[in-house]
N, C-alpha and C positions, 0 to 999 in steps of 0.2 A: 525335451522341447527346447529349441534355440531361442534366445532372447537377445536384445540389443544391449543389455547391461554390460558394461566393460568395454564398449566399442565407441570410438570417437567418430563423428560424422563431420565431414568437411562443411564449413559454413558457406552458404551461398553468398554471392557478391553483395546482395542487399543487406546482409548482416555484418558487414565489415565496419569496425569502429576505429576511430583514431585514438591513439594513446592519450591519456589525460596529461595535462601540463599547463604551463603559463603561470603568470604572477598571481592571478586571482585564485586559481586552483591551489597553489601552494599556501596562500594566505588562509584559505578555509581549512585546509588540512592541518596546518599548524595550530589554528584556533581550536579545532575540535580536540586535538591532542592535548593542548595546554589546559583546557577546562575539563578534561577527562569525560568527554561526552561520547555518545555513540550515534552513528548515523546508519540508516538502512542502505544508504548509498554504498558504503563499504561493507557492512555486515551482510548485505544481501547481494553483493557482487553486481550492482546495477550497471547496465551497459551505458547509461547516460551520465555516469559520474564525471567524465571529463567536461561535457557540455554544461551541466548544472553547477559544478564546483567552479568551473572556469568563469561562470557568470556571477559567482559570489552567492549562490543559494545552495541549500542542502535540506534533506528531510531528516529531522532529528528523531532518534529512537530513545524513549524514556523507559524507566524500570529495568535498566541493565541491558546486557547483550546476550543473556542466556534464556532460552524459551523453555517452558514446561511441556511443549508439544514437539512432535518430531515429524512434521509434514514432509512428504517425499519430494517436494518441489523447492523447498526453502533452504537457503544457505546459512541462515542464522543458527548459531550454536544451540544445542539442546542439552538439558541436564537439570541440575539443581541450582537455581539462581542464588546470588548473594542477597543479603538483606537489602531492603529498599534504602536508597541513598536520599535522605531527607533534604540535602542541599542541592540536589539535581535541578529542581525548578529555578532556583536563583542563578545557578551557573548557566543554565540554558538561556535565561533572560539576558544575562550579561553578554553571552556570545552573539545572540541575535541582534542586540543593540550595537555591538562592535562591528558586525557584518553590515549593518545599515539596511537590512531587508525589511520590506513592508508586508510581505505575506509569508507565513511560516507553515510548513507541513510537519505535523507531529505524529509519530506512530509509536508502537511499543511491541515488545514481546508479549506472549500470553503468560500470565502469572496465576495459574490455577492453584498455586501454593498459598496464595493470600486469601483471607476470608472473603474479601470483596472483589477478588480477582484483579485488583489494581484500579478499580473504578474511582475510588476516593482520591488516589494519587493523581489520576488523570484530571479530575476536576480541579484539584489544587494547582496543578501545573498550568492549566488554562487560565485560572483566576490570577495566578502570579504573573503570567505573561501580559494579561490585559491590564493589570495594575501598573506594572513596570514599564510597559511599552504602549502607551495610548496611541490609538490609530492603527496598531498592528491587526491584520486579519489573519485568520487561521483555518487550516483544514486539519481535522482530527481523523486519522486513519486508524480505526479502533479494532481490537479483537472482538470476539462475539460475546464475551462475558456470560456464556451459556444462555444468551438471550433472556436473562433475568431482567424484567422491566425496571426494577428499582436501581439496578446497576447501570444499564444503558441510560436510564433517566438522569443519573448524576452527570454524565458527560453532556447530555442534551441541555440540562439546566445551566451548565457552565457557559454555554452560549458561543461555541465556535461558529464561524460562518458556514462551514461545510463539515459534514460528518460522512466519512467514507468507511464502508466495510465490504471487503471483496468477497465475491462468490467464488472466485479463483478458477472454477472449471464447471463443466456441465454436470447435471445430476448423476448420470451413470458413472462418471469417473471420480466423483467426490470421495467415496470410501477408499479408493485406491491411493489417492494422493494427499488427503487431508487427515490429520491426526485429531481425533475427538470431534472436530467440527462436522456439522451436518448441513446439507444443502438447504433444507427447509428452515433450519434454525437461522442460517445467515439471511435468508429472505425475511424472516421475522425481525431481525435487527434492522434491516433496511426499512421495513414497514414502520417500525417505531420512530425512526428518524423522520420519515416522510410525513408523519402525523404532526410534526412540530413545524416551526417556521424556519428550520435550518435546511439548507440544501443537502439532499441525499445523493450519494454517489456509490458506485460499485464497479467491479471490473472482473474480467476473466482472462486467462491465458489460452492461447491457441497452440496447437502442435503436439498435444498429448494423446491424440487419437480420437478426438471428438468429430462428430459429423456436422455438416451444415445444418441439418434439421435440428440437432441438439443445440447448436449455437443460437439459432432463431428462437428455440423454445426458452433458452435462458434469458434472452432479451424480453420475451413476453412475460416470463415469470417476474423479472425485475420491474418491468413496467407495472405489472399487477400489484407489486409491493410499493409502488410510488417512487421508484428510483428516477432521478432527473438527469444525472450525469453518468456516462458509461465509458469505460476504457477497455480496449482490447490490445494485447501485445503478444509477441512471440515468446513462448516458453523456451528457456535455455537451461540445460542441465548444469547445475552448479558444480557438482563433483561426480565421480564415477559411482558413488553410493546412492545417488538420487535417481529419480525416474528418468529414463532416456527420452530424448526427443523422437517422436514418431514421424512428424512432418515439419518441414519449414514452409510456412504459408507465405506466398508471394505478396508483395505490396498491393498489387491490383485487387486481391481478394479482401485485404483489409479495407481498402477504399470501398469495395462493394458492400461490406458489412456496415461501414460508416453510413453510407447512403441509405441502406435498408433501415438501420436503427433510427436515423432521423425521421424517416417516413413513418416509422412505427410510433414515434412520439417522444423520444429522448430529447431533452433540451440542449444537450451538448454531448459530443462524442470525440474521444481521442482514439484513433485506430491506425496503427502502423506497426511494423515488426518490432521497433525499438521502444514503443510506448510502455511505460510502467505507470502504476496507479497515481503517482504524484507528478507525472510529466505535465508541464504547462498548467499546474494546478491553480496558478494565480488567475487564469482566465475564467475560472468557474465561480469565483466568489461573488460576482455581481449579477448573477442570474435572477435574483429576487429584488 
C-alpha cells in the first residue's frame, strides 16, 4: 500500500511565511538563550515565530524540552526528561519582566515520569509569576494530567485567567496521532476548567484527513464540555517521521468554520491556516 510518508508537498500560496527577523525578534531570541528557557515557538516549529517574537512576545514551555509522549504531529523532542529545574520559575519571571509583556502564555511538555505529572510545578510557576509580576495575565496551555481531578485542580486553584487544553484532532483520528492521550479524556479536562471561573479554551488542527462532519462534531463536543474559546489551524508536518499532511485547507474554509462556530455558541474563535493555539491569546483574557 502506498503512503504519503517520505514525500514533500508543495505549500500553497496562502501558507507562505516570511523569515523571522528584526531587532525585537533577536532580543527575544537572545533573552531565551541567556536564561536557558524553552519556548514552544522554537521547539514546536511554530510558523508564527517571526510575527510573535518580532512583537516581543513568546509562549514559554516549562518542565524542560523533552516530552514523555511521542505524538505523531508534534515536533517537541521525546524521551527521558532531565530532573525538574527548580530555578525555572524564577528565571521565567525575570525574562517576562525584561520583555515587558503584560500577557504570558505558558505551556509544558508531558511529564508522565513525575508522581504528580508536573501539576505541582505548574501551580508553583503560576504563583511565582503572579507574585513577581503584579498585573500580569496568563494563559496556561496544559497537558491532560490523565484527567485526574486533583492534578487539574492544582492548576485551576493557581488562578491563571485562561486554561487551554487542546483536543488536537477529531475523535476518529485521535488514536493515530496522539500518544496516550484520549479524545474523551481531553474533553473531561476542558469540562473541569469550564466548571471554574477560568476561561476554558481548546483547539484542533485541520488537514489530517478529517471530514467536515467530524469537525462540526468536535465543535459540538467541546461546547458540550463548556469550552468558550476555540482555535483552528492548518497542520504542518514537522519532519518526515511525523504524520503527513492529507489536505491543505483554504482560508475560505477556515472562515466558514469560524462563522459556524460562533453561531454554535463559542465566545471567541481564531481560525485561519497559520493559527496556533496561543495565537492572539491576549484577546481572550477579558471574556469574563
